[in-house]
C-alpha positions in Angstrom: 8.5 -10.1 -25.9 10.2 -8.1 -23.3 11.3 -9.6 -20.0 12.1 -7.4 -17.1 13.6 -9.0 -14.0 14.5 -7.3 -10.7 17.9 -6.1 -12.1 16.2 -4.4 -15.1 13.5 -2.9 -12.9 16.1 -1.4 -10.5 18.1 0.0 -13.5 15.0 1.6 -15.0 14.3 3.4 -11.8 17.5 5.4 -12.2 15.9 7.2 -15.1 14.0 10.5 -14.3 10.9 9.2 -16.1 10.6 6.4 -13.6 11.0 8.5 -10.4 8.9 8.0 -7.3 6.8 11.0 -8.4 6.2 9.3 -11.8 5.2 6.1 -9.9 2.7 8.1 -7.8 1.3 9.7 -10.9 0.9 6.3 -12.6 -1.1 4.8 -9.7 -3.2 7.9 -9.3 -4.1 7.6 -13.0 -5.0 3.9 -12.5 -7.2 4.6 -9.6 -8.9 7.5 -11.5 -9.6 4.9 -14.2 -11.2 2.7 -11.6 -13.5 5.5 -10.5 -14.5 6.3 -14.0 -15.2 2.8 -15.1 -12.4 2.4 -17.6 -10.3 0.5 -15.1 -11.6 -2.9 -13.9 -10.4 -5.9 -12.0 -11.4 -9.5 -11.8 -12.1 -10.8 -8.3 -8.9 -11.9 -6.7 -8.5 -15.7 -6.8 -6.7 -17.2 -3.9 -6.1 -20.9 -4.2 -5.3 -22.2 -0.7 -2.5 -24.7 -0.9 -1.9 -25.1 2.9 -2.6 -28.4 4.7 -4.6 -26.3 7.2 -6.9 -24.1 5.1 -8.3 -22.5 8.3 -4.9 -21.1 9.3 -5.0 -17.3 9.8 -2.3 -16.9 7.1 -2.6 -20.0 4.9 -0.2 -20.6 2.0 -1.9 -19.9 -1.3 -1.4 -19.2 -5.0 -2.9 -15.8 -5.9 -4.1 -14.7 -9.3 -5.2 -11.2 -10.3 -6.3 -9.6 -13.6 -7.1 -6.1 -14.6 -7.7 -3.8 -17.5 -6.8 -0.1 -17.8 -8.4 1.1 -21.0 -7.1 4.6 -21.1 -3.6 3.3 -20.5 -4.2 0.8 -23.2 -3.2 -2.4 -21.3 -4.7 -5.6 -19.9 -2.7 -7.9 -17.6 -2.5 -10.5 -14.9 -0.4 -11.0 -11.8 0.4 -14.3 -10.1 2.5 -15.3 -7.1 2.6 -17.9 -4.3 1.9 -16.3 -0.9 3.0 -17.5 2.5 6.2 -19.1 1.3 8.6 -16.5 2.5 10.5 -13.7 0.8 11.2 -12.7 -1.9 7.9 -13.2 -3.6 8.1 -15.1 -6.9 5.9 -12.6 -8.6 5.1 -12.3 -12.3 3.1 -9.6 -14.1 2.0 -10.1 -17.7 1.4 -6.9 -19.6 -0.7 -7.2 -22.8 -1.8 -4.7 -25.4 -5.4 -3.6 -24.8 -5.8 -3.2 -28.5 -4.4 -6.5 -29.9 -4.4 -8.6 -26.7 -0.8 -9.6 -27.5 1.7 -10.2 -24.7 4.0 -7.2 -24.6 6.2 -8.0 -21.5 6.7 -10.2 -18.5 7.8 -8.4 -15.4 9.3 -10.7 -12.7 10.3 -10.2 -9.1 9.2 -8.6 -5.9 11.0 -5.2 -6.2 8.3 -3.7 -8.4 5.7 -4.1 -5.6 7.9 -2.1 -3.1 7.4 1.1 -5.2 3.8 0.4 -6.3 2.7 -0.1 -2.7 4.6 3.0 -1.6 3.1 5.0 -4.4 -0.5 4.0 -3.4 0.2 5.0 0.2 1.6 8.4 -1.0 -1.5 9.0 -3.1 -3.8 8.3 -0.2 -1.7 10.4 2.2 -1.7 13.3 -0.2 -5.5 13.4 0.0 -6.0 12.5 3.7 -3.1 13.8 5.8 -3.1 17.5 6.9 -1.1 19.7 4.6 1.2 20.7 7.6 1.9 17.1 8.6 5.5 16.9 9.6 6.0 14.0 12.0 5.5 10.4 11.0 5.3 7.2 13.0 6.3 3.9 11.3 5.5 0.5 12.8 7.3 -2.2 11.0 10.8 -2.2 9.6 10.6 -5.0 7.1 10.8 -5.3 3.3 8.1 -2.8 2.4 8.5 -0.3 5.2 11.5 1.6 3.7 9.7 2.8 0.6 6.5 3.6 2.5 8.5 6.3 4.4 10.4 7.5 1.3 7.2 7.8 -0.8 5.3 9.6 1.9 8.1 12.1 2.1 7.3 12.9 -1.6 3.9 14.3 -0.6 4.5 15.8 2.8 7.5 17.8 4.0 8.4 15.5 6.9 10.9 16.6 9.5 10.8 13.6 11.8 10.2 9.8 11.4 9.9 7.6 14.5 10.4 3.9 13.7 9.4 0.9 15.8 9.7 -2.9 15.4 10.3 -5.6 17.9 13.8 -6.5 16.8 16.1 -3.7 18.1 19.0 -4.6 15.9 17.0 -4.8 12.8 15.2 -1.6 13.8 18.5 0.4 14.1 19.8 -1.0 10.8 16.5 0.1 9.1 16.8 3.6 10.7 20.4 4.0 9.4 19.3 3.1 5.8 16.3 5.3 5.9 18.3 8.3 7.3 20.7 7.9 4.4 17.8 8.1 1.9 16.2 11.1 3.6 19.1 13.3 4.7 16.9 16.2 5.5 14.7 14.2 7.9 15.4 13.3 11.5 14.9 9.5 11.5 15.1 7.7 14.9 14.3 4.4 16.5 11.9 4.2 19.4 11.7 1.4 22.0 7.9 1.0 22.0 5.0 1.3 19.7 3.3 4.0 21.7 6.2 6.3 21.0 5.6 5.9 17.2 1.9 6.7 17.7 1.5 9.5 20.3 2.0 13.0 18.9 2.5 12.1 15.2 0.7 13.5 12.2 0.9 10.4 10.0 1.1 6.8 11.3 1.9 4.0 8.9 1.8 0.3 9.9 3.3 -2.2 7.5 3.7 -5.5 9.4 2.8 -9.2 9.3 1.2 -9.0 12.7 -1.8 -11.1 13.4 -3.0 -8.9 16.3 -3.2 -5.1 16.6 0.3 -3.5 17.1 -0.9 -0.4 19.0 -3.7 0.9 21.2 -6.1 3.1 19.1 -6.8 5.2 22.2 -3.3 6.7 21.8 -4.1 8.3 18.4 -4.4 12.0 18.6 -7.1 14.0 16.7 -5.8 15.1 13.3 -3.7 12.0 12.7 -3.8 10.2 9.4 -3.3 6.4 9.6 -2.1 4.1 6.7 -2.8 0.3 7.4 -0.7 -1.4 4.7 -0.1 -4.9 6.2 -1.6 -8.1 5.2 -5.0 -8.9 3.6 -6.4 -11.9 5.5 -9.9 -11.8 7.1 -8.8 -13.3 10.4 -5.8 -11.1 11.2 -5.2 -7.4 11.6 -2.6 -4.8 12.7 -5.1 -2.1 13.5 -7.5 -2.4 16.4 -11.2 -1.7 16.5 -10.8 1.5 18.4 -8.7 3.0 15.6 -11.3 2.1 13.0 -14.2 3.3 15.1 -12.6 6.7 15.6 -11.6 7.3 12.0 -13.0 8.4 8.7 -12.2 5.2 6.8 -11.2 4.9 3.2 -10.0 1.8 1.2 -8.2 1.0 -2.0 -11.2 -1.0 -3.2 -14.5 -1.5 -1.4 -15.3 -5.0 -2.7 -11.8 -6.3 -2.1 -11.6 -4.8 1.4 -14.9 -6.3 2.4 -13.7 -9.7 1.3 -10.2 -9.7 2.7 -9.2 -6.9 5.1 -9.3 -8.1 8.7 -8.9 -4.6 10.0 -12.4 -3.9 8.7 -14.0 -7.3 8.8 -13.4 -7.9 12.5 -15.0 -4.6 13.7 -17.9 -5.2 11.3 -18.4 -8.7 12.8 -18.2 -7.2 16.3 -20.9 -4.7 15.5 -18.5 -1.8 16.4 -19.1 -0.3 13.0 -21.6 -0.7 10.2 -20.9 -0.8 6.4 -21.6 2.9 6.1 -18.6 3.6 8.3 -16.4 2.7 5.2 -16.7 6.0 3.3 -15.3 5.1 -0.1 -12.2 4.2 -2.1 -9.1 5.8 -3.3 -10.3 6.3 -6.9 -13.1 8.6 -5.8 -10.6 10.5 -3.6 -8.3 10.9 -6.6 -11.0 12.2 -8.9 -12.4 14.5 -6.3 -15.8 12.8 -6.2 -15.3 12.0 -2.5 -14.3 14.3 0.3 -11.5 13.0 2.5 -10.5 15.0 5.5 -13.2 17.4 6.6 -11.5 19.1 9.5 -8.1 19.4 11.1 -9.3 17.3 14.0 -10.4 14.3 11.9 -8.7 11.0 12.3 -8.4 9.4 8.8 -7.6 5.8 8.0 -6.5 4.3 4.6 -6.7 0.5 4.5 -4.9 -1.0 1.6 -5.1 -4.6 0.4 -2.9 -4.2 -2.8 -4.6 -4.3 -6.2 -3.6 -5.5 -9.6 -4.4 -2.1 -11.2 -1.6 -0.4 -9.2 1.0 -3.0 -10.2 -0.2 -3.1 -13.8 0.1 0.7 -14.0 3.7 0.7 -12.6 4.7 -2.3 -14.8 3.4 -0.5 -17.9 5.4 2.6 -16.9 8.6 0.6 -16.8 7.8 -1.5 -19.9 7.3 1.6 -22.0 10.5 3.1 -20.8 12.4 -0.1 -21.6 10.8 -0.2 -25.1 12.1 3.3 -25.8 15.6 2.5 -24.7 
């Protein structure tokens, strides 16, 4: 059995076959399988371990399982949530033909690229083709690759970055600018400056309340909401959701977990039909995304086992050929 830890994952990414473009292709294929019925997931199990199970972000142990028949794999993913970083995450990759365990992939780093790849896949289908200016709210663990992956699918010329900690924000900007030398990357002092006048807005925070005013979003903007998946918290406000054409990674998961959608639904601000569909149908072309240049589009992501299983399989197969 093969074991890949963070160090091996990082080394494999240096190979052209594991580029960011290859990661995007891998998750797009996985979501296409979901749309066609050859990809399936078990309902996410979240065993609350917190002494206060009613807390907005309770500690828990999470278990996922998925099958990608065309890719030829089945697998599971487990990690304790709410205990801080890095995540102690493990992905089991098994043969879809024999059921035998092929590999164990450990560590959080694989999720940075899988999450970025999903956002890029959605942005490719929902942002305007001429989108050039991106706003980024959040400068934490996952935010860096969100920006770099989006730059794979749109020719960005400017990225405006906001978070509450000015020192951390500037350090983040310096790192991102080094990774995207052809893009003007700058820190801004308030969230509004990352929202007004941008073509793409991505939020990737652990905020429990909305991080910007949805009235500031200009027509034509595409929004990615990539933060947490707890029913009682949200980083996107009701006004943003109400104004947007809304798409999700998976409808059932979003309606069970995604506070950005559950709270407006509970308020009566939107109905279930306001959620237009999921990423798999966008990838296969069975669902129309942006209809006009003036549309505001929103992609709400909860994080799915199929995306991580697809990326893990990509790396495992590269390692097996080494």
